[in-house]
C-alpha positions, 0 to 999 in steps of 0.5 A: 387706796390713795391712788384710787381716791386721786383717780376718782377726783380726777374722774369727777373733775373731768366730768364736771369740766365736760358737762360745764363745757357742754352747758356753755355750748348748747344749753346756756344760749337757749335758756338766755333767749327764753329769759331775756329776749332783748338783751345782748348775749355774750358768748363765753368759752369753757375750760378747754383741754383740761376736761379732755386730759382728765377724761383720758387719764380716767379712761386709762385708770379705770380701764375695763369698768363702767367708769371708763365707759362713762369717762369716754362719754364725757370725752365725747361731749366735752366741747372744749376738747380735741375731738370738737376742735378737730370737728370744727376745723374740718367743718370750716374746711369743707364749708370753704371748699363748698363755697369755692366750688359754688363761687369760683 
């Protein structure tokens, strides 16, 4: 019973961090632009890697349940995680390759 409570807290913390990182990446800037058009916007990073670790632990702990599927969704939207890091690195690599082909 204690293990279940610990893993439930890990799941909740991973979900919170993932949603927070997603908010900072995609929601915060458009809201800021709507409310304060003339001010300088300062980008801030979320909590990298921790949401990813907590979500992976939750997937393993709750394997075969709906909670594991939900943890996998949180893993995918966590912009501070390894998946988004790999995506951004590949994106930069392919943009660089395209620029080199267009401007030799």
